[in-house]
N, C-alpha and C positions, 0 to 999 in steps of 0.2 A: 918638532918632534919630542920638547919637553914637556908640552901640556900634555901633550898625549900620556906621556910617565903618568904626571902629575897626575893625570885624572886616573889612570889603573891604577895607581898607589893610593889614591881615594877610596877606590872602590877595594880593592882588597884591606883596606885599616878598616872599611865601615862594616864588609863581609865578616871580617872577623870579628870584629865588636858584637855585631847583632847575632852571633853564633855565638859568641859567651854569653851574652845574654840569656840566650836559649838555653845553653847547658846546664843542667838544675835540676830541680826536684819540684812538680808543681801540683799543685791540687785542685783538681777543678769543681768548682761550689757551685754552678749550676750549668745550665745550657738550655737557650731560648730559639725558637721559631714558631712564624703565623701568631704571635703575640700568647704562647706559650713557654711558660718557664717551667723549668726542672728541676728541682737541687740533685747534686749528683754527688761530691765528695770522693772522685776517686782521684789515685796519685799516678802522675804520669813519670816518666824520670825520661831526660833526652842527654844520653852520656858522652864526653867528651873524645868517644872515640867511637859517635853516629850511630850506637844502637840505642831501641826505645824500651824504656823495663818498666811491664804495669802490675805490681803483686810482686812484687821482686823477682819477675820471670823476665822474659827478654822477650820482647814480639812480633821485634822489627829493626829498622835502620828509619838511620831521618839524616837528611840534608838540609841548609840555608840557601834557599833560593833568590839569590838581590836578585835579578831582572824582575822578577815577579812578585818581592818579596814575602813568600811564600815558605813553606815546611813544606817540604817533599818527602813523604813517609811511604813507607815497602815495609807492606805487612801482610804473612801467607794466615795467620793465626784470627783476625779479627777487620772485616771489612771499613770499621770506622777507623782504622787505624791505618789504611792507606790510601797513596792519593794527595794532593795537592790541597794545605786548609792555607789560606790567605790569611796572614798577620795583620786584624786589626786596631791594636794596640800593643807595645809591646813597652817597658821600664823592667827598671831593677826591680821589682816586686807583683807587674802584674802583665799579661799574657790572654792577650781575645783573640780565639782562631776563627776562623770562617767557610767552614766543608759544606757544601750541600744545604744548603739549603739554615742550619743552625750556625749561632753564632756559640761558642766556648768561653765561660769566663775559669782563669786560673787565677792562683795565687802562690807567687813564690816561696818555698820553703827555707828557710835557713836552718839548715841540720842541727849542725850548734846549738844553736836558741829551743830547737825540739825539745834535743834531748836534756837539757839544762831544764825547762818548762816540763816535762814529761816526769824526771825522776821529783823534781821538789814538788810537785802534785802532789805526793803521798799517794797514788792511785794503783803505784802497781804492786801487781802481786795477781789469788784469784779470789774472782767476789760471785756467791750465788747469788742468783734472781728467788724473788719470793715467788711463787706460785702455787695456785689453789688445786694443782694438778702434785701431789707428793710421787705417782711415778714417774711423774717428768723432771727430771733437774737440770739447772742449767747456768751455765760455768762461764763466764768472762775473764780471760789471761789477760790481762796486762805486763808486757813485760820491756825490759827499757833493752833499747832507748827507743822504741815505737812498733816492735811485733804484739800484734793483738788475736788471740783467737777465742770465735763463739764456740761453747761444744754443749750439745745439748744430748742428756742421757735417758733412756727412754726403756723400755723393758726388751730387752733382748739386741736393740741397736745402738749406735752413737753415731750422731753427726757432727761433721767437726770443721771449720770457716775461719782461712786467714783476714790477717788482713793490717792493717798499718792504725794508731790512734795518736790523738793528737790533741792538748791539754794546752788550753791558751788563756793566762793567767787575767789577763787584760778584760775579758768577759764571763770566766767561769763557765766557758764553754771545751764540752769535748765532743772533738770531731772522731767520727770510726770509719772507714774507708777497707770497705769490702762485699763480695760480690752479693753476697745480703745476709739477712739476719735480724731481730727485730731492731735494735738498735742503731743500725745504717745512718750515717749522717751528722747533723752536727743535736747533743742536746745541752742543756743548761743543769749542770752542778747546784742543785737546789739543796743540798744539804750532803755534810760531810763530814766524823767525826773519829775517823782510821778505821773503824769498825762498821757502819753502819755507810750507806750510799744513795741517796735519795737525787735521780736524772726524770727530769722533762724532758719527754722527745715528741714534738709536735704538741699535742693534747692527752697524750697518754702520759705518765705519771710511773716510771721503775725503781722497786725497793732493792739494793739486793746487800745481804752481809759478806764480811769478809770470811774467809775460809783458806785452811790451809791444804798443805799438802799429807797424803797417808803413808806419811817416809817408816815412820815403824812399822815396818810388815814383818811377819815369821816368814824368813826366808827360806830355803831349801837349798841347803849349801851343799850335801851329798852327792857324790858320784855314784858310779853303776859299777864304776873298779873296787869304788870301798865297799860293797855287798857283795858279800859271801854269795857263791853259785851255785852251793847246793845248804838249805837254813832251811829245819822242819822244825815253825814258828810255830804249831798248830798246840803242841804241849802246854803252853805257855797264853793263850788267848784266850781268852775272858767266856765266849758261848759256844763252848765247844759242845753245849749238850744243844741239839734240836728243839727235846719235847718243852724243854726247859723256856728257849724264847717264844715258843707259840703257845704256854699255861701264860706267860709275863704278858705277851701284847694282848692274850686276847680281852684283857682289862682296860686298853689304850683304842680310842674311837679315831686320833688324828695325831700327828708329829705337826709341828709348825717353825721348822727354818725360814734364814733370813740367809739370802744366797749372793755375794757380794763380789763384781770384776775389776778390775784395778784397770782404768784408764790412763797408759803411761802418759801421753802428752800433754797430764794434768797433776799426773799422780795422784788423784782420786779412784777411791772407789763406790763405784754405786750399787744399790743391793735392792731387790725385789725379794717375794717373798713366794716361800713355797711350804705347800702342805701336801704329806702323806699321810690319803686314808687307809688303815689298816685294818685287814678283811682276816681272818684266819679258822682256820677248823679243827677244832684237836683233835675227830675222829681219824683223820687223813693218815698223820695231822699236813699241815701247809700253811702257810701265810702266803698275804698278798701284797700288797700294796700300791697302791693308785698313786701315783704323784704328780699334784699342782701346781702350775702357775698362777700366782694369786692379784688381782689388781684391785682398785677399789669399784670397780662397777662389772668385773667381766674374771671369771676360770675358768683355764685350758691345765687336760691332763696332756701331758709331755712324755712320760715315759709309765712304764710297770714294774715291778720287780718281784716275781714269783719265785715261791720255795718249796718243795714237798722234799720227801726221802728219798725222789730222785732226782731230780731238776735242783738242779744249784744246790746239790747233799753235799761234795765236797766242799764250799765254800763258805767256810766261816769268818769271812768279812762280808755277808749278806747282812744288809743290800745292798755293797758296794762291791764293785770290784775286785775278783782276786788280784794280786801283785806280787810279781815278780823278775827280777829279783826283789829278797823284801828281806827286814830283818824287824825284831824287836826294838826299843828303844824306852824300855825299861817304865816305869807307873810316875802318873805328873796327876796332879791336884790341880785342875786349871776353872776360872770362872768363863760364862757365856750369857749372853742376855736372857739364859732358862736358869742360873743359876752355877752352883759350883759343885762339882762331880769329882769320883775319884776316876782315874783314866788308863787304858793300860795303851801306846802311844807304839806302831807303827811305821815306819815306811820303804817305800819301794818303788816300784815303776811300776805306770798304769801303759805300755806304749812307751810312748819318747813323754810322755807324763812323767814328774816326780809328784809322791803325795805322800804326807802325813797324815792316817788316822788316829783320832782318841775316841776311842770304844771304851763309852762309862762299864763300868767293871759288873755293875747289880742291874744294869736294863739291856738285856741283849738287843741287837735290833738298832739298838739308836747311839747316835757320833754323837758325842759334844760337839766334835768341830771334824773340819774336814779341810786340809789344805790342798791344793796343785795349783802346780806353775814349768812353764816351760817357755828355752824359746824357738819364736817361730822360724819360718823360713828366710825374712824379711832380719834378723836380726832381734827382733823384736820382743820384751819380755810379754808372757801373757798369765798371768795371775788369777784364780779366782780363792774365795773363802767359803765357806758353809758352817754357821755359827748353831745353834741349840736354841728356840727362843719359847714354843711353851710344848707343853705334850697335854692333851686334853684326851681325861681318862673318858669311860663310858658312863653314863649317868649312874 
């Protein structure tokens, strides 16, 4: 009886010790099957309350089966993490599992050391990767202690991939764990000067430059309650005479703007080029804005604004939308990429959007700057800015 009790006690202690060894965060470095080896770099966490987490998301549960020397996993999210994984090796720093013919190799992560090494690496912050395509902006964001984001900003779309990052000072390597992105896996830090970063990822070289958040935004803080219910600003606007607008714009070939939208996650504004082609008819009179989104390789019309004495005849903010409620916010001289202009400032609402117009006083139909913002249904800020870049006249 005594020997039986001692054996049971030994088994309990052994099981508890193995469970303690398994508990924690593990970085999968490779997977092997039938002589094939894949580099994986995936973080799997076995918590002390027997849940499994991947990419900071709970994916199932686990328990240690002492009789089979295996980790029994239960996951409805991923078949790879469902079933029995045989423990082939388990130490304080290494774990090897066998499942479905595959062998998986893990390295134990010391979270305190990871936090310290990441902080001391100096890599925390945002990095813009060099690209031959100016229309695509790729941002790496390293947050402390180990959160990572890869953001790709293109014309009209944003792709964000999250994960974790780990800097190993012993060999100056950087490991990024994420579902997919160009630097997923291990890279060697070839050069790092504080504002310049060069990484060697396999046979590829990636260069990046440190960038800062666009924090100095011109926010629109007014509320609808602050605006008068009835306020006729028409007499104070600079473009009251439609005939003068047609006459002035008849000498303009096109207007070039840059249009930027804020990516809230990284705090950066991504710009695209917009061109408005101008067509006028003095006899009718009428003016037509054909609006194009222009890239290095293509241009595409996205809207058109037309005005004559009947169509849009009431809209003194043409070619933009009439605002309501609205108020005049004085005169201001501002500088944009196209130069410095004296403007009439108007602000109000276009539906749920707060809007601020900078109407150039002596250039009817041309805005120096337009700012729009609103809070979306999920509580996130939507912010855009449109600035005048160039006015091209008819030759």
